C-alpha positions as CSV (number, residue, x, y, z in Angstrom):
1,M,92.5,124.1,110.0
2,K,92.3,126.6,107.1
3,R,91.7,126.7,103.4
4,F,94.8,126.3,101.3
5,E,95.8,128.4,97.8
6,A,96.1,125.9,95.3
7,K,98.1,127.5,93.1
8,Y,100.9,127.9,95.7
9,I,100.8,123.8,96.8
10,G,100.9,123.5,92.9
11,I,104.3,125.4,92.1
12,A,105.3,123.8,95.4
13,F,104.9,120.6,94.2
14,G,106.2,121.5,90.5
15,C,109.3,122.4,92.3
16,A,109.4,119.3,94.3
17,T,108.6,117.1,91.2
18,T,111.6,119.0,89.2
19,I,114.0,118.5,91.8
20,L,113.1,114.9,92.0
21,F,113.7,114.9,88.2
22,L,116.9,116.1,88.4
23,L,118.0,113.9,91.1
24,T,116.7,111.1,88.7
25,L,119.1,112.0,85.8
26,I,122.1,112.9,88.0
27,N,121.4,109.2,89.1
28,I,121.3,108.2,85.4
29,I,124.6,109.9,84.3
30,I,126.9,109.2,87.3
31,F,126.5,105.9,87.9
32,G,125.0,104.9,84.6
33,N,121.4,103.2,85.9
34,E,119.7,103.2,82.4
35,Q,116.9,101.0,84.5
36,L,115.5,104.2,85.9
37,T,114.9,105.5,82.1
38,A,112.4,102.8,81.6
39,N,110.6,104.1,84.7
40,L,110.5,107.7,83.5
41,I,108.8,106.8,79.8
42,P,105.3,106.3,81.0
43,L,105.4,109.9,82.5
44,I,107.7,111.6,80.1
45,P,107.4,109.9,76.7
46,F,110.4,111.3,74.7
47,M,112.6,109.9,77.5
48,N,114.8,107.6,75.3
49,T,118.2,108.7,76.1
50,V,119.9,111.4,78.3
51,S,120.4,114.6,76.4
52,F,119.8,118.3,76.5
53,F,116.2,118.1,74.8
54,T,115.2,115.6,77.1
55,F,116.6,117.6,80.0
56,V,114.9,120.7,79.4
57,G,111.7,119.0,78.2
58,G,112.0,116.6,81.1
59,I,111.7,119.9,83.5
60,I,108.8,121.4,82.0
61,V,106.7,118.3,82.3
62,S,108.0,116.9,85.6
63,F,106.9,120.8,86.7
64,L,104.0,120.5,85.0
65,W,102.9,116.9,86.3
66,G,103.8,118.1,90.1
67,F,102.2,121.6,89.5
68,F,99.0,119.8,88.2
69,L,99.0,116.9,90.9
70,G,99.2,119.6,93.8
71,Y,96.4,122.1,92.2
72,L,94.1,118.7,92.1
73,L,95.2,117.5,95.4
74,I,94.5,121.2,97.5
75,F,91.5,121.6,95.0
76,I,89.7,118.4,96.5
77,Y,90.6,119.3,99.9
78,N,89.4,122.9,99.9
79,F,85.9,121.1,98.3
80,Y,85.6,118.8,101.2
81,Y,86.8,121.0,103.5
82,K,84.4,123.4,103.1
83,K,81.7,120.9,102.5
84,F,82.2,119.1,106.0
85,S,83.6,122.2,108.2
86,Q,81.7,123.9,110.9
87,D,83.6,127.0,110.0
88,H,81.6,128.4,106.9
89,S,83.3,131.8,106.8
90,G,85.0,130.9,103.7
């Protein structure tokens, strides 16, 4: 196994959460599923209705959430990998 670059995994997680947010917005707009809005409010506090502000702000916030979670996950993984690995080259 090898160590991973946390910033690249963070960007990948950020892109994935942004795509997930966009798919959720499409679901709300097309199918009128307003119950999903209640699930988004804890993560994106200004998500009251679907508008341009919530669209752009939600993209930014979801990318930042994903980047933070991905970066933290790989940072912790690399820490434990370095601590318990037999290969001490990196």
